[in-house]
Each structure stands twice: as structure tokens, then as C-alpha cells.
N, C-alpha and C positions, 0 to 999 in steps of 0.2 A: 504494500500500500504506500503510495507516495503522496506527499502533501502538495497541494496546488497553491502556488503563490498568488496572493491577492494584493491589491494596493495596501490593505490594512496590515497584512503580515510583513510586507516589504518595508513599510514605514516603521514598524516595531523593530525589525532586525536592523534597519538603517540607523535608527536612533540609538540602539544599543552599541553599535560599532562606533558611533560618533561621540559617545560619552567620553569625557576626558579621563585620562589615566595619569597617575602621579608616579614619577621616578623618585624613589626614596633611597637616600644614601644613609647607611648605618655606620655607627662608630665601631672601630676595631682597635685593638691594642698594638697593632703592628706598624701601621703607616704614620709617618710624621704629619703634623698638621699642615706644614708648608707644602708637603707633597699632595695632600688632599686638595688644598686650595689650587695648586698648580693644575691638577687633573680636571677640576671643575672648570677652570678657565679654558683649558684646552678643548674639552668636550663640548661644553655649552656655549663658549664664546663670551662668557660674562666678563665684565670689567673686574679688576683686582679687588675693589671694595666689596662688590656683590659676592665674589668667590670666598673672600675672607669671612663675610657674614654667615654664609652657608656652612663653612668649615667650623666656625665657632658654635653654631647651632648644633651641628653633629657632635662636636666635642662635649658640649654642656648638656644637651638634651638626649643624646644617644642616636639621633636621626634628624634628617631634614628632608623636606620636599624640594628637590632640586629643579624639577621641571614638571609641567602638566600640559597634556595635549593628546593628540591622536595615539592610539594604542601602538600602531606600527612604529612610529617614531620613538615612542617611549621604550618599546622593546629593544630598538637599536641602541638607545642611550644606555640601557642596563647592560647590554652586551659589551659596549665600549668601556663602561666603568669596570666590569669584571676583567676586561683585558688589561686594565691597570691595577689589578689586584684589590679593588675596592668592593666592599660588600654593598650591593644595591638590589632593590626589589621593585616590583611593579605593583601598584594598588589602584583599584578603581576610585576615582574621585567621588566624594560625597555630593 
């Protein structure tokens, strides 16, 4: 039995895919804070001040939302962060 696509189901599926996703960077005991700020600047293109603010948030609160947007781009950012040995996850935005 196959489902028949209707405008209503396509809208629901489309809106689920369009929901923003958060890229979360988690604190770890291994990487230096300067390294974390450097990686944030390199991956997201943020200015130094913004990267340092996010790095401090990770250090003090254990995590930060580094970016929000489309799921595909968020998945790419998480893979990039992992390639720099940073702990990062994806979470559906509220």
C-alpha cells in the first residue's frame, strides 16, 4: 500500500524539513579555548568577538548554539566541527 501525496501532506512534510535546526557545540576537557574560538571563526565565518563569545558560553555553560538554519547545512557544520575534533550535535529548534 502506498501513500498518495496530496497538497496537504506535501505542505506538512515541507514545513517539517524547513524547520530550523541548531548546531550545538559542547564543552570538552581536551581543546584549548583559543582553538575552539579559532575553529568557530573558520567554520562559520564569525568575527573574532562573536567567536570568543560563543567559546566563553561553551566554557561556562557547557554548550552553545553556534548556528541555526536548514537541516542540511546544519549537518554539514556538525561534520566540519567533528573534523576539528570538537564535540557538536544537531537539535531541532524550538
